[in-house]
C-alpha positions as CSV (number, residue, x, y, z in Angstrom):
1,M,12.6,8.3,-1.1
2,C,10.7,8.0,2.2
3,T,8.0,10.3,2.2
4,G,5.4,8.9,5.1
5,S,6.8,9.3,8.7
6,K,10.2,8.4,10.1
7,R,8.3,6.2,12.2
8,A,6.9,4.5,9.4
9,C,9.8,4.5,7.6
10,M,11.8,2.7,10.3
11,E,9.1,0.0,10.9
12,L,8.8,-1.1,7.3
13,G,12.2,-0.9,6.4
14,F,13.9,1.6,3.9
15,D,14.2,0.7,0.1
16,K,17.5,-1.7,-0.1
17,D,18.7,0.1,-3.4
18,K,19.0,3.4,-1.7
19,S,20.4,2.6,1.7
20,K,23.3,0.5,0.4
21,H,26.0,3.0,0.9
22,I,24.7,3.0,4.8
23,D,27.2,0.6,6.9
24,V,26.0,-2.0,8.5
25,K,26.1,-0.7,11.8
26,Y,24.1,2.3,11.1
27,H,20.7,-0.2,11.0
28,W,21.0,-1.2,14.4
29,I,17.6,0.7,15.6
30,R,15.5,-1.4,12.7
31,D,17.4,-4.2,14.2
32,A,16.2,-3.4,17.8
33,L,12.9,-2.4,16.3
34,D,12.4,-6.3,14.8
35,V,14.1,-8.0,17.9
36,K,11.2,-5.7,20.4
37,L,14.3,-3.9,22.0
38,L,12.8,-0.8,21.2
39,E,9.2,0.7,20.5
40,L,8.4,3.9,19.0
41,A,6.3,6.0,19.9
42,K,4.7,9.3,19.2
43,V,5.0,12.3,22.0
44,H,2.6,15.0,21.7
45,T,4.1,18.3,21.7
46,N,2.3,19.2,25.3
47,D,3.5,16.2,26.5
48,N,7.1,16.5,25.5
49,G,9.1,17.4,28.4
50,V,12.2,17.7,26.4
51,D,11.2,20.7,24.5
52,M,12.3,22.8,27.1
53,M,15.7,21.8,27.0
54,T,15.7,22.5,23.0
55,R,13.9,25.9,22.7
56,A,13.3,29.1,24.5
57,L,9.8,28.9,26.0
58,L,7.9,31.2,27.4
59,R,7.2,31.0,31.2
60,R,3.6,29.0,31.2
61,K,5.0,26.2,28.9
62,F,8.5,25.6,30.9
63,E,5.8,25.4,33.8
64,A,3.8,22.9,31.8
65,C,7.2,21.2,31.4
66,C,8.3,20.8,34.7
67,E,5.2,19.3,35.5
68,I,5.7,16.1,33.4
69,P,6.6,13.1,35.6
70,E,9.3,11.8,33.2
71,V,11.0,15.7,33.8
72,T,10.8,16.3,37.8
73,S,11.7,12.3,38.8
């Protein structure tokens, strides 16, 4: 069982004995990380514009999310 962050689990890999039952096609994220196709990065909640799509927000937080360039472009 992985007790650290999900990012650390993906970077370090899961315990093979505990994930034998998972089909190979589900390991594509780990493979994509290995070949540098994907890069994982932590996004602070204040910088995460998709928060406004996951739950109800106060007007102030909604307006702040709309100011994030990735949301408006």
